[in-house]
N, C-alpha and C positions, 0 to 999 in steps of 0.2 A: 696572650691575655685578652685581646680584642675578640678573637674567635670564641674564647670561652664565654665572655660576656654576651656575645650574640647568641650563642647556643642556649645559654641560660634564659635569655629574654624570650626565646622562641618556645621554650618548654610549656608555658601556660597556654599558648595558642594551640600547639599540637595536642595538648591534653584536652582542651576544650573541644576541639574538632572531633577527637576520638570519642569523647563523652556524648556529644550530640548525636553522632552516628550510631553509637551503641544504644541510645534511648529511642532512636527513630524506628517505627513511627509511633507518635504519641496521640495521634488523632486520625480521623478518616482520611483516606487517600482518594483523590479524584483521577479517573482516567477520562480524558477528553477525546472524543471520537469526532472527526471532522465530517462524518457522513451519517445519513439516517440509519435507523434500525432496519434490519432485514438482510444485510449483506455480510460478507466475510469480515469486513473492517469492523463491524459491530460485534460479530460472534466471538472473535479471538480474545479481545480484552475481557469479555464476560466469562468465557471459559477459564482463562487464567486467573481472572479476578476472584473467582470462587475459591480457588486453592490458596491464593495469596492472602485472602481475607482470613482464612484459617491459620495460615502460617504466621501472619503478623498480629493476629488478634484484634484487627481493626476492620471497620466497614470499608468496602471498596465501592465508591459511587461512580458509575459509568454514565457520563453525560454526552448525549449526541447533540452536536452543534453544527448542523449542515449549513452550507452556503458558500458562495464565491469559490467553488471548487476545492473546498477545505480551508480556504483562507481565513474565515471567521474564527474557527476553532484554533487554528495555528497561531493567529495573531494574539488571541487571548492567552494561550500558553506562553508565548514569547514575553508577555507582560506580567506573568505570574511570578510570585516569590520563588526564588531558586532554592527551595527547602525540601524538595522531594515529595511534597504533598499534592502537587498538580503535575500530571504526566500526560504527554501527547501520545496516543496510540493510533498510528496512521499508516495508510498505504504510502507508496513512494511519492505520489504526486505532489502534495504540499511541500515536501522537503526537496525533491529532485527536479521536477519538471514544470511546476506551475509558473515559475519565474521566466520560462522561455517565452511565454505568450502574454504575460500580464505583469504589471508592476506590483510588487508585494509590499506589505506593510511590516515585514519582518525580514531578518537575514537568516535563511535556512541553515547556513553553516555555523551560526552562532549557538544553536541548540547543543546541549550536552547529550551525545548519543548514549543509549543504555543497552539495547539488545534488539536483534531481529526476532520477531515473534514467529514468523513463518514465511514461506514462499509458495507461489502457485504459478502454474503456466497460464498464459493468456490464451483464450479460445475465441474463435470466430463463431458467434451465435446469430441466428437469423429468425425472423418471424415464421410461424408455421405457414408454409405455402408449397403447393405442388411444384412451383417453378424453382424452388430452392431445395432440391432433393439431395444434392451432394456438392462438395466444394468446387469441383471442376466446372460443373454446369452453372453454379452461382457466379464464378469468376467470368465465365463467358457471357452471362446475362449482364453483369456489371459493366463489362466492356462495351457491349452492344447498346446499353442504355446509360451511357455516361452522362452524369449530371442529374439523373432521375432518382437515385437512391439516397435515402437519409440514414445517417448513423448516429447513434446515441453516444454521448460522452459524459463523464463525471464532472465536466467543466473544462474551460480553456486550459490547455497545457497538461491535462491529466494523462495518465498512462493510456487510458482508453482512447483519448483524443489522438495522441501521437502514434499509437499503434494503428489506428485507422488511417491516419495520414500516410504512414509508411506503406501500408497495404495498397491504398489508392495510387500512390506514386509508383509502386512496384508493378502494378498491373496496367498502369496508364489510363486510369478512369477518374472522372470527377465525381465527388460525392458531397453531400451537404451535411454539416455537423449540426446536431441538435443537443444543446447542453442541458444537463440535469444536475440535481443536487447530490447525486450519488448513484450507486449501482441499482438499488432497489427501485426507484422511480423509473429509471431507464428500462429495466427489465419488465416492469409493469406495462410500459408503452410498447415494448417489443412483443410481449404476449398479446397485446390488443391490436397489433398490426399498425400502430401509429408511426413506428420507425421500422426500417428494413433490416438493420444489422447493428451489432454491438460487440466491440472487443472488450472483454472483461476477464477477471480472474476466474479460473475454473470453479473455485469454491462457491462463488455466488451463482454461477450459471448451471452447475451440474444438477442440483435438485430439480430445477425446472425442465431441464433436458430429459431427465429420467422420467418425469411426470408427463412428458409429451407436450408441454406448454410452449416450449421454444425448441429450436434444433441447433445443436452444436455441429458445425460442418467440418471444422478442422482445429487442430491444436498447434500453437506456435512454438514447438520444441523440435529438437533433432530427432526424437523418437516418439512413437505413439504412446499414449497413456493407457495403462491397464484398466482404468475406470471408464474409458470411452471405447468400448469394443467396436471395431469396424470404422472408427473415425480416423482419418489420415492426418498427417502433418500438413501444414501449408506448403512446405518445401516439396513434399510428395505431390501436392496438387498443382504445382507449377510456379509457385512464388519462390524463386531461387533465393536462398540465404535468409529467408524470413524467420527471425527468432524474437520472441518477446516473453518476458515473465514479469511478475510483480512480486513485491515483498511488503511485509507489514512490520513496522518498527515501533519501538518505544523511545521517546525523547524527553529529556528534562529541560526546563527553561534555561536560557542562557545564564551563565554565572553559577550554575549548580556545581558544588565541589566535586571534582572527578572521583574522589574517594567515596562519596555518597552514591554517585552513579554506578560505581563498581559494586557497591554493596547491593543495590537494587538489582543490578545485572545478575549477581550470584543467586538471588532469590528467584528471579524469573527463570534462570537456567535450570534450577532444581525442579521447578514446576513443569517446564517444557520437557524434561526427561521422564516425567511420570508416565507409566504405561497407559493409564486411562486417558490422560490428556493427549498423548500421541494417537491413541485410537480415535478419539473424538475429532481431532484435527484431520486425520486420514479420511474419516467418513465424509468430510466436506471438501476433500481434495486439496488440503493444505499440508505441506511438509513442515513439521515443527522447526523453528529456527534455533540459533545458537550464536556464539561468538562474543567477543569482548567489545566494549565501547569503541576501542580503536578499530576493530574489524568493521563496525557499523560505519564509522567515519570514512574508512577507505572505500566501502561500497557506495556510499553517497557520492563521493568524488568521482568514482569511475562511472557510475550510472548517469551522473550529470553530463559528463563529457560525451557519453554514448548518445543520449537523447538530444543533446544540442546538435550533434552530427546528423541525426535523423531529421530534425526540424530543418536544418540547413538544406539537406538534400531535397526536402519536400517544398522548399521555397519559403520557409518561415524563418525570419531573422530573429535570433534570441535577443531579448532586451538587455541593455547594458545597465 
């Protein structure tokens, strides 16, 4: 009898939850991007947002809120209502690595994962210079001029920062970090020669490499990339075991009902499977993502452990 009464008591709650999700969305949905316009982190939510706006029959508002290595935007989403109308679309940094080198105003693991938008290899890009003609000669130059090179980062603890730290540690050279608010301003300074190198996702760097405004010397994967003809891997170039990639994910505020996150996941997955979206992602060097919210959470946990290990080997102690 008690079980029956409990089940009956729960029926209105279950019914209400299902009704709310069936009606969602009833108003515009905001995609909060932690970095400036001009990079892959900004392009992916805009591309998928066009399709989702048609599917949902609602306006998608993409808001760029750069600053603090993505911390300003991520903190804002952490404090947003958990109703699905505010979503964080971000590279790995604000969720996985930023907490290694700075104190955060939010708990990265408290967000409700939605889906992985896409993945991209990390590439080593350098300013245009006759001295930096290929990866092996650049590595030799960096070793011979330890302490003289400057590298850009998307902020302390970002993927670009830790990738550069791992590279410097692997080749035994000292380099100076120059933090920016995202990939776009760092790439602008790389083109201008104000910094010497930048580790970033291929999606942001490829168009500038193709245009001859920067030079991609190597890719941080096991195999060469078909879009970078003649460009070797860092492993081929003498940096043993060096691998790095980045991913872009969608996260809902803490407390968002898992069933609502799963509903949004299904809609994103449908869009990411569209041939024209896959083609547009491929054009900028991004592999469309997939996976369930549980898959996203597992990736976050494994990536966090990996990069904490990288930081430790490079002499950076993760914050507690």
